[in-house]
LONU-171312 format. One record per residue (C-alpha): residue number from 1; residue in one letter; y, z, x. Coordinates in Angstrom, 1 decimal. Layout:
# residues N
- NUM A Y Z X $
...
***
This chain:
# residues 120
- 1 X 13.8 69.7 212.6 $
- 2 X 10.4 70.1 214.3 $
- 3 X 7.5 70.8 212.0 $
- 4 X 6.5 73.8 214.1 $
- 5 X 8.1 77.0 212.7 $
- 6 X 8.0 80.5 214.0 $
- 7 X 7.7 83.8 212.1 $
- 8 X 10.0 86.7 211.9 $
- 9 X 8.6 89.6 209.9 $
- 10 X 9.7 92.9 208.3 $
- 11 X 6.9 95.3 207.4 $
- 12 X 7.1 98.0 204.8 $
- 13 X 10.8 97.9 204.0 $
- 14 X 11.1 101.0 201.8 $
- 15 X 13.6 100.9 198.9 $
- 16 X 14.2 103.6 196.3 $
- 17 X 15.1 101.9 193.1 $
- 18 X 14.8 101.7 189.3 $
- 19 X 12.0 99.3 188.6 $
- 20 X 9.6 99.0 185.7 $
- 21 X 9.3 98.9 181.9 $
- 22 X 8.3 102.4 181.1 $
- 23 X 11.0 104.8 179.9 $
- 24 X 10.5 107.2 182.8 $
- 25 X 10.7 104.2 185.2 $
- 26 X 14.1 103.3 183.8 $
- 27 X 15.6 106.7 184.7 $
- 28 X 14.0 107.8 188.0 $
- 29 X 14.2 105.8 191.1 $
- 30 X 10.8 105.2 192.8 $
- 31 X 9.8 103.6 196.1 $
- 32 X 8.8 100.0 196.5 $
- 33 X 7.8 98.4 199.7 $
- 34 X 8.6 94.8 200.9 $
- 35 X 6.7 92.9 203.5 $
- 36 X 8.7 89.8 204.4 $
- 37 X 7.6 86.9 206.6 $
- 38 X 10.3 84.3 207.4 $
- 39 X 9.4 80.8 208.7 $
- 40 X 12.2 79.9 211.1 $
- 41 X 12.7 78.0 214.3 $
- 42 X 13.7 80.5 217.0 $
- 43 X 14.2 78.1 219.9 $
- 44 X 18.0 77.7 219.5 $
- 45 X 18.8 81.5 219.3 $
- 46 X 16.3 82.2 222.0 $
- 47 X 18.2 79.8 224.3 $
- 48 X 21.8 80.8 223.3 $
- 49 X 21.3 84.5 222.8 $
- 50 X 23.7 84.3 219.9 $
- 51 X 23.0 86.1 216.6 $
- 52 X 25.0 83.4 214.8 $
- 53 X 22.2 81.0 215.7 $
- 54 X 19.5 83.4 214.5 $
- 55 X 18.2 84.8 211.2 $
- 56 X 19.9 88.3 211.3 $
- 57 X 17.0 90.4 210.0 $
- 58 X 19.0 93.6 209.9 $
- 59 X 21.6 91.9 207.7 $
- 60 X 18.8 90.4 205.6 $
- 61 X 17.1 93.8 205.1 $
- 62 X 20.4 95.5 204.2 $
- 63 X 21.4 92.7 201.7 $
- 64 X 18.0 92.7 200.1 $
- 65 X 17.9 96.5 199.6 $
- 66 X 21.4 96.5 198.1 $
- 67 X 20.5 93.7 195.8 $
- 68 X 17.3 95.4 194.6 $
- 69 X 19.0 98.7 194.0 $
- 70 X 21.9 97.1 192.1 $
- 71 X 19.7 94.9 189.8 $
- 72 X 17.3 97.6 188.4 $
- 73 X 14.5 95.1 187.7 $
- 74 X 12.0 95.4 184.8 $
- 75 X 9.2 93.4 186.5 $
- 76 X 8.3 93.2 190.2 $
- 77 X 7.6 89.5 189.6 $
- 78 X 11.3 88.9 188.7 $
- 79 X 12.3 91.1 191.7 $
- 80 X 10.1 89.0 194.0 $
- 81 X 11.5 85.6 192.7 $
- 82 X 15.1 86.7 192.9 $
- 83 X 14.8 88.2 196.4 $
- 84 X 13.0 85.1 197.7 $
- 85 X 15.8 83.0 196.2 $
- 86 X 18.5 85.2 197.8 $
- 87 X 16.8 85.0 201.2 $
- 88 X 16.4 81.2 201.1 $
- 89 X 20.0 80.8 200.0 $
- 90 X 21.8 83.2 202.3 $
- 91 X 19.8 83.1 205.6 $
- 92 X 18.6 80.5 208.1 $
- 93 X 15.0 80.4 206.8 $
- 94 X 12.8 77.5 205.9 $
- 95 X 10.1 79.4 204.0 $
- 96 X 9.6 83.0 202.9 $
- 97 X 6.3 84.9 202.1 $
- 98 X 7.3 88.1 200.2 $
- 99 X 5.0 90.9 199.2 $
- 100 X 6.3 93.6 196.8 $
- 101 X 4.2 96.7 196.5 $
- 102 X 4.8 99.4 193.9 $
- 103 X 2.8 102.5 195.0 $
- 104 X 3.2 104.6 191.9 $
- 105 X 2.3 102.0 189.2 $
- 106 X -1.4 102.8 188.7 $
- 107 X -2.5 106.3 189.4 $
- 108 X -6.1 105.2 190.5 $
- 109 X -4.8 102.7 193.0 $
- 110 X -2.8 103.0 196.3 $
- 111 X -0.4 100.4 195.0 $
- 112 X -0.1 97.2 193.0 $
- 113 X 2.1 94.3 193.8 $
- 114 X 2.8 90.6 193.9 $
- 115 X 2.9 88.2 196.8 $
- 116 X 4.8 84.9 196.6 $
- 117 X 5.4 82.0 199.0 $
- 118 X 8.6 79.9 198.5 $
- 119 X 9.9 77.1 200.6 $
- 120 X 13.6 76.1 200.9 $
***
């Protein structure tokens, strides 16, 4: 594979889920936002026009959202690690930069979050 990779991105994927350690957070779903940058080589799918050669970002977004809702994470750090692992395992991606934002975590802040970069 060529060392030059391209980027596919998803900005502000909103997911309503149970996440957090506080008692109220374990009962009431709250929004989180994901920004995902995927390092991929788009040349083959660009030439073939075949989704089977590409990273299907719609399927990725759907699978990630379902996974997060099902898991009911305590920490966004765990959420980020597990989502990055899922993406690298199940999709044609060489590297993922994932930002998880939790807007209701600190009342005096717009949001808090974690950003991780993981290679395959």
